[in-house]
C-alpha positions as CSV (number, residue, x, y, z in Angstrom):
1,M,0.0,0.0,0.0
2,S,1.3,3.5,-0.9
3,E,1.6,6.0,1.9
4,T,-0.5,8.4,-0.1
5,E,-3.4,6.0,-0.8
6,D,-6.7,7.4,0.2
7,P,-8.1,5.6,3.3
8,A,-11.3,4.9,1.5
9,V,-9.4,3.1,-1.2
10,T,-7.6,1.1,1.5
11,L,-10.9,0.1,3.1
12,F,-12.3,-0.9,-0.3
13,R,-9.3,-3.1,-1.0
14,E,-9.6,-4.7,2.5
15,Y,-13.3,-5.5,1.7
16,L,-12.4,-7.0,-1.6
17,R,-9.9,-9.4,0.0
18,I,-12.6,-11.0,2.0
19,K,-13.6,-14.1,0.0
20,T,-17.4,-14.0,-0.1
21,V,-17.4,-16.1,-3.3
22,Q,-20.3,-18.3,-4.3
23,P,-21.4,-21.0,-4.1
24,D,-20.7,-21.8,-0.4
25,V,-20.1,-18.4,1.2
26,N,-18.9,-18.0,4.8
27,Y,-20.2,-14.5,5.6
28,D,-18.7,-14.3,9.1
29,E,-15.6,-12.4,8.3
30,A,-17.5,-9.9,6.1
31,V,-20.2,-9.3,8.8
32,E,-17.4,-8.6,11.4
33,F,-15.7,-6.2,8.9
34,L,-19.0,-4.3,8.4
35,R,-19.7,-4.2,12.2
36,R,-16.2,-2.7,12.7
37,V,-16.7,-0.1,10.0
38,A,-20.2,0.9,11.3
39,Q,-18.7,1.4,14.8
40,D,-15.9,3.5,13.4
41,I,-18.3,5.8,11.5
42,G,-20.8,5.9,14.4
43,L,-23.7,4.0,12.8
44,E,-26.1,1.7,14.6
45,F,-25.5,-1.9,13.5
46,T,-27.5,-5.0,13.6
47,S,-27.3,-8.3,11.8
48,F,-29.5,-11.4,11.7
49,E,-30.0,-14.5,9.6
50,V,-33.1,-14.8,7.4
51,A,-32.1,-18.4,6.7
52,P,-29.2,-20.5,8.1
53,Q,-25.9,-18.7,7.4
54,K,-27.7,-16.1,5.2
55,P,-27.2,-12.8,7.0
56,I,-28.7,-9.4,6.5
57,C,-26.7,-6.4,8.0
58,I,-28.3,-3.1,8.7
59,M,-26.5,0.2,9.5
60,T,-28.6,3.2,10.5
61,W,-27.9,6.9,10.5
62,K,-30.9,8.5,12.2
63,G,-32.5,11.6,10.8
64,T,-34.1,14.6,12.5
65,D,-37.6,13.3,11.7
66,P,-37.6,9.5,12.0
67,S,-41.4,9.5,11.4
68,L,-40.8,10.1,7.7
69,K,-40.3,7.3,5.3
70,S,-36.6,6.2,5.3
71,I,-34.0,5.9,2.6
72,V,-32.3,2.5,1.9
73,L,-28.8,2.2,0.4
74,S,-28.6,-1.5,-0.6
75,S,-25.7,-3.6,-1.7
76,H,-24.9,-7.3,-1.6
77,I,-21.9,-8.9,0.0
78,D,-21.4,-12.0,-2.2
79,V,-19.5,-12.3,-5.4
80,V,-19.5,-14.8,-8.3
81,P,-16.9,-17.5,-8.8
82,V,-13.6,-16.9,-10.6
83,F,-11.3,-18.8,-13.0
84,P,-7.9,-17.7,-11.5
85,E,-6.0,-19.0,-14.5
86,H,-7.5,-16.3,-16.6
87,W,-6.6,-13.4,-14.3
88,K,-3.5,-11.4,-14.4
89,V,-3.4,-11.2,-10.6
90,D,-4.9,-13.2,-7.7
91,P,-8.7,-12.3,-7.9
92,F,-8.8,-11.7,-4.2
93,S,-5.6,-9.7,-3.8
94,A,-7.1,-6.4,-4.7
95,E,-3.8,-5.6,-6.3
96,K,-3.5,-2.0,-7.7
97,I,-1.8,-1.6,-11.1
98,D,-1.6,2.0,-12.6
99,G,-4.6,3.0,-10.4
100,K,-6.7,0.0,-11.4
101,I,-7.9,-2.2,-8.5
102,Y,-8.2,-5.8,-9.7
103,A,-10.5,-8.1,-7.7
104,R,-13.7,-10.0,-7.9
105,G,-16.4,-7.7,-6.7
106,A,-14.5,-4.5,-7.7
107,Q,-17.5,-3.6,-9.9
108,D,-20.2,-6.0,-8.7
109,M,-20.7,-4.6,-6.1
110,K,-18.4,-4.1,-3.2
111,C,-17.4,-0.8,-4.6
112,V,-20.9,0.6,-4.0
113,G,-21.1,-0.7,-0.5
114,I,-17.9,1.1,0.5
115,Q,-18.9,4.2,-1.5
116,Y,-22.1,4.5,0.6
117,L,-20.2,4.1,3.8
118,E,-17.5,6.6,2.9
119,A,-20.1,9.2,1.7
120,V,-22.0,8.9,5.0
121,R,-18.7,9.1,6.9
122,R,-17.9,12.4,5.1
123,L,-21.4,13.8,5.7
124,K,-21.2,13.0,9.4
125,N,-17.7,14.4,9.7
126,N,-19.0,17.7,8.1
127,G,-21.7,17.9,10.7
128,E,-24.5,17.4,8.3
129,Q,-27.8,15.9,9.4
130,C,-30.7,14.7,7.2
131,L,-34.4,14.7,7.7
132,R,-35.0,11.0,7.1
133,N,-33.4,7.9,8.6
134,I,-30.9,6.3,6.2
135,H,-30.4,2.5,6.3
136,L,-27.4,0.9,4.7
137,I,-28.4,-2.7,4.0
138,F,-25.9,-5.4,3.1
139,T,-27.5,-8.6,1.7
140,S,-26.4,-12.1,1.0
141,D,-26.7,-14.6,-1.9
142,E,-27.9,-11.9,-4.4
143,E,-25.7,-13.7,-7.0
144,I,-27.6,-16.9,-6.8
145,G,-31.2,-15.7,-6.9
146,S,-31.7,-13.1,-4.0
147,V,-33.6,-15.6,-1.8
148,P,-32.4,-13.9,1.4
149,Q,-33.7,-10.5,0.2
150,S,-37.0,-12.1,-0.8
151,L,-37.4,-13.4,2.7
152,F,-36.2,-10.2,4.4
153,V,-38.8,-7.9,2.8
154,K,-41.5,-10.1,4.3
155,R,-40.2,-9.8,7.8
156,E,-41.0,-7.4,10.7
157,E,-37.4,-6.1,10.7
158,F,-38.0,-4.8,7.2
159,R,-41.4,-3.4,8.0
160,K,-40.0,-1.4,10.9
161,L,-37.5,0.3,8.6
162,N,-40.5,2.2,7.1
163,V,-38.8,2.4,3.7
164,G,-39.8,5.2,1.2
165,F,-37.1,4.9,-1.4
166,A,-34.1,2.7,-2.2
167,L,-30.9,2.8,-4.2
168,D,-29.3,-0.4,-5.4
169,E,-26.7,-1.5,-7.9
170,G,-26.3,-0.4,-11.5
171,I,-23.7,-1.3,-14.1
172,A,-20.5,0.4,-15.4
173,N,-20.5,2.3,-18.7
174,P,-17.5,2.7,-21.0
175,G,-18.8,6.1,-22.1
176,E,-19.2,9.4,-20.3
177,E,-22.8,8.8,-19.3
178,F,-24.0,7.1,-16.1
179,K,-26.6,4.4,-16.4
180,V,-29.7,4.6,-14.2
181,F,-32.2,1.7,-14.0
182,Y,-35.8,2.2,-13.1
183,G,-36.9,-1.4,-13.6
184,E,-35.4,-4.7,-14.5
185,K,-36.0,-7.7,-16.6
186,S,-37.7,-10.8,-15.2
187,F,-35.6,-13.9,-15.7
188,W,-36.9,-17.4,-16.6
189,W,-34.7,-20.5,-16.3
190,V,-36.5,-23.0,-18.4
191,K,-35.6,-26.7,-18.6
192,V,-36.8,-28.6,-21.7
193,T,-36.8,-32.4,-21.5
194,C,-36.8,-34.4,-24.7
195,S,-37.7,-38.1,-24.7
196,G,-37.1,-40.4,-27.6
197,N,-36.2,-43.9,-28.7
198,P,-33.0,-45.3,-27.2
199,G,-30.7,-47.9,-28.8
200,H,-27.2,-48.8,-29.9
201,G,-25.0,-46.0,-31.1
202,S,-24.3,-47.9,-34.4
203,Q,-27.9,-47.6,-35.6
204,L,-29.9,-44.9,-37.3
205,I,-32.9,-45.0,-35.0
206,E,-35.8,-42.7,-35.7
207,N,-37.5,-40.3,-33.3
208,T,-34.5,-39.9,-30.9
209,A,-34.2,-37.4,-28.1
210,A,-31.3,-35.7,-29.9
211,E,-33.4,-34.9,-33.0
212,K,-35.9,-33.3,-30.8
213,V,-33.2,-31.4,-28.9
214,Q,-32.0,-30.0,-32.2
215,R,-35.5,-28.7,-33.1
216,V,-36.0,-27.1,-29.7
217,I,-32.6,-25.4,-29.8
218,N,-33.3,-24.1,-33.3
219,K,-36.7,-22.6,-32.3
220,F,-35.3,-20.8,-29.2
221,L,-32.3,-19.5,-31.1
222,E,-34.4,-18.3,-34.0
223,F,-36.3,-16.2,-31.5
224,R,-32.9,-15.0,-30.1
225,K,-31.9,-13.9,-33.5
226,T,-35.1,-12.0,-34.1
227,E,-34.5,-10.0,-30.8
228,E,-30.9,-9.5,-31.7
229,D,-31.8,-8.1,-35.1
230,R,-34.4,-5.8,-33.5
231,L,-31.8,-4.4,-31.1
232,K,-29.3,-3.8,-33.9
233,S,-31.8,-2.1,-36.2
234,D,-33.2,0.4,-33.7
235,E,-30.7,2.8,-32.0
236,S,-33.4,3.8,-29.5
237,L,-33.4,0.3,-28.0
238,S,-31.0,-0.9,-25.3
239,I,-30.2,-4.5,-24.1
240,G,-32.9,-3.9,-21.5
241,S,-35.5,-3.4,-24.2
242,V,-35.4,-6.8,-25.8
243,C,-35.6,-10.4,-24.7
244,T,-32.4,-12.2,-24.4
245,V,-32.2,-16.0,-24.8
246,N,-29.2,-18.2,-24.2
247,M,-28.8,-21.9,-24.0
248,T,-26.8,-22.5,-20.8
249,M,-27.3,-26.2,-19.9
250,L,-27.2,-29.6,-21.8
251,E,-27.8,-32.7,-19.9
252,G,-28.0,-36.4,-20.6
253,G,-26.3,-39.5,-22.0
254,I,-24.8,-42.5,-20.1
255,Q,-22.0,-43.6,-22.5
256,Y,-20.8,-43.1,-26.0
257,N,-22.4,-46.1,-27.7
258,V,-25.8,-45.8,-26.1
259,I,-28.5,-43.5,-27.7
260,P,-30.1,-41.9,-24.6
261,A,-33.8,-42.1,-24.0
262,E,-33.9,-38.6,-22.5
263,L,-31.9,-35.3,-22.9
264,G,-32.4,-32.0,-21.1
265,I,-31.7,-28.4,-22.3
266,G,-31.5,-25.3,-20.1
267,F,-32.3,-21.8,-21.3
268,D,-31.8,-18.4,-19.6
269,I,-34.4,-15.9,-20.8
270,R,-34.5,-12.3,-19.7
271,I,-37.8,-10.5,-20.3
272,P,-38.4,-6.7,-20.3
273,P,-41.4,-5.4,-18.3
274,H,-43.5,-4.6,-21.3
275,V,-43.6,-8.2,-22.7
276,D,-46.8,-10.3,-22.3
277,M,-45.5,-13.2,-20.3
278,E,-48.5,-15.4,-20.9
279,K,-48.1,-15.0,-24.6
280,L,-44.4,-15.8,-24.3
281,E,-45.0,-19.0,-22.3
282,A,-47.6,-20.1,-24.8
283,Q,-45.0,-19.6,-27.5
284,I,-42.6,-21.9,-25.6
285,A,-45.3,-24.5,-25.2
286,Q,-45.9,-24.3,-29.0
287,W,-42.2,-24.7,-29.8
288,C,-42.1,-27.9,-27.6
289,K,-45.2,-29.3,-29.2
290,E,-43.8,-28.7,-32.7
291,S,-40.6,-30.4,-31.8
292,G,-42.2,-33.8,-31.3
293,E,-43.9,-36.1,-28.8
294,G,-42.3,-36.4,-25.4
295,V,-41.0,-32.8,-25.3
296,T,-41.9,-31.0,-22.2
297,Y,-40.8,-27.8,-20.4
298,E,-40.7,-26.7,-16.8
299,F,-39.6,-23.5,-15.0
300,V,-36.7,-23.8,-12.7
301,V,-37.2,-20.1,-12.0
302,R,-40.1,-18.1,-13.3
303,G,-39.6,-14.4,-12.4
304,N,-42.5,-12.0,-12.7
305,H,-41.1,-8.6,-11.9
306,Q,-42.7,-6.0,-14.1
307,D,-42.8,-3.2,-11.5
308,L,-41.3,0.2,-12.6
309,T,-40.1,3.1,-10.6
310,S,-41.4,6.5,-11.7
311,I,-39.1,8.7,-13.6
312,D,-41.8,11.3,-14.3
313,D,-41.1,15.0,-13.7
314,S,-43.8,15.1,-11.0
315,D,-42.1,12.4,-8.9
316,P,-40.3,14.0,-5.9
317,W,-37.7,11.1,-5.5
318,W,-36.8,11.2,-9.2
319,N,-36.6,15.0,-9.1
320,A,-34.2,14.9,-6.2
321,F,-32.0,12.2,-7.9
322,R,-32.0,13.8,-11.3
323,G,-31.6,17.3,-10.0
324,T,-28.5,16.4,-8.1
325,C,-27.1,14.7,-11.2
326,Q,-27.7,17.8,-13.2
327,N,-26.1,20.0,-10.5
328,L,-23.0,17.7,-10.7
329,D,-23.1,17.9,-14.5
330,L,-23.6,14.2,-14.8
331,K,-25.0,12.8,-18.0
332,I,-27.5,10.0,-17.2
333,I,-29.2,7.4,-19.4
334,T,-32.3,5.8,-18.0
335,S,-33.2,2.2,-19.0
336,I,-34.3,-1.2,-17.9
337,C,-31.7,-3.2,-16.1
338,P,-30.8,-6.3,-18.2
339,V,-30.0,-8.4,-15.1
340,G,-31.7,-9.3,-11.9
341,T,-31.0,-7.4,-8.6
342,D,-32.4,-7.2,-5.1
343,S,-34.4,-4.2,-6.2
344,R,-37.1,-6.4,-7.8
345,H,-38.2,-7.5,-4.3
346,T,-38.3,-3.9,-3.1
347,R,-40.3,-2.6,-6.1
348,K,-42.7,-5.6,-5.7
349,L,-43.8,-3.9,-2.4
350,G,-44.5,-0.7,-4.2
351,I,-41.3,1.0,-2.9
352,P,-39.5,3.0,-5.6
353,A,-35.9,1.9,-6.3
354,L,-33.2,3.0,-8.7
355,G,-30.2,1.0,-9.8
356,F,-27.2,3.2,-9.9
357,S,-23.4,2.5,-9.7
358,P,-21.3,5.6,-10.4
359,M,-18.9,4.0,-12.8
360,N,-18.5,5.8,-16.1
361,N,-15.5,5.6,-18.4
362,T,-15.2,2.0,-17.2
363,P,-15.5,-1.2,-19.2
364,V,-18.3,-3.6,-18.1
365,L,-16.5,-6.4,-16.3
366,L,-19.0,-7.8,-13.8
367,H,-18.7,-11.6,-13.8
368,D,-15.7,-11.3,-16.2
369,H,-12.0,-12.1,-15.8
370,N,-9.8,-9.3,-14.6
371,E,-12.6,-7.3,-13.1
372,F,-11.3,-3.9,-12.0
373,L,-12.2,-0.4,-11.0
374,H,-9.9,2.6,-11.2
375,E,-9.4,4.3,-7.9
376,K,-10.2,7.7,-9.4
377,I,-13.6,6.5,-10.6
378,F,-14.2,4.9,-7.1
379,L,-13.3,8.1,-5.3
380,R,-15.5,10.2,-7.6
381,G,-18.3,7.9,-6.8
382,I,-18.0,8.7,-3.2
383,E,-18.3,12.4,-4.0
384,I,-21.4,11.7,-6.1
385,Y,-23.1,9.8,-3.4
386,Q,-22.1,12.6,-0.9
387,Q,-24.5,14.8,-2.9
388,I,-27.2,12.3,-3.9
389,I,-27.8,10.7,-0.4
390,P,-28.7,13.9,1.4
391,A,-30.8,15.1,-1.6
392,L,-32.9,12.0,-1.2
393,A,-32.9,12.0,2.6
394,N,-34.1,15.6,2.7
395,V,-37.0,15.2,0.3
396,N,-39.8,16.9,2.1
């Protein structure tokens, strides 16, 4: 560590070195880290498990009028797996090279958690006080479906927070603009099972499972191509405006010389809020029917998150957020988030939530090899939150 490194960067790098990597996360070290930081800043801290070994941590900065609806600053603790052989450094070393901090979670999303904390620290050190209570919430298992968050929002602990508005994660942008998400795609994980005639691998048996698999894949990927062409042909559309379809699983077979009686295919489908889900499911059922007898589908996950946060000029929360961005001369782009976040559970309750990670001029590297964030971008993000947080917490 350089002697001149900003303490906020040092804290960020310490958080990144805590291995909260899926699938089997031990959250104990991270919870103790967060407890220590909360105590250092002077924030109330509580943690509890919504399921075995699935913690929720809450830090609270009380406002002058706690009867008002509160502000939530949400981030998740866990990160996705890594393939170390493809990284230029140890993915959990938080090594800094030419100002770039390399680590899993540098963008998704330990940066935002520390930026919240450091912004609040600065505000408190400057003697500022907000009208509304501010709750910094750190969740678990967001990267594998957000089950803890879905449980948390149904509990008394959440109800007592009296939440009026929430900020959660966004995505980096290589350009000058900052992305702001006011809704997100639903995600479906669909398993298609194809049954057919088994036999010896030397024969040309008719009506095999593999032939049906080929038909199913073709139909799903034809739809994918249609959506891809639509995106490319209309500059007004973003990835959040179209359905994405990807085949992610292929299961079956027992040995090379045996034609299997059954094969399975898995698809990841991301669906914008405006899409008619009943019509889309009917289309999937039709594809399976057309692919032959013995072709069935089931949902491993069937998300239904079509709730949107208002970005209308008349909305006080949006005006506070957008107005602050304008005062800071930040160029923002509003769109639908192409991935799932904890925000979908918040919006489901009718609570407005925006997805925003202050990372412009930054390549999108979430879940990718050599994920990094430049320390200047990280520090600028703290300054941005230092203005946005009180603007929201002082909405009258």
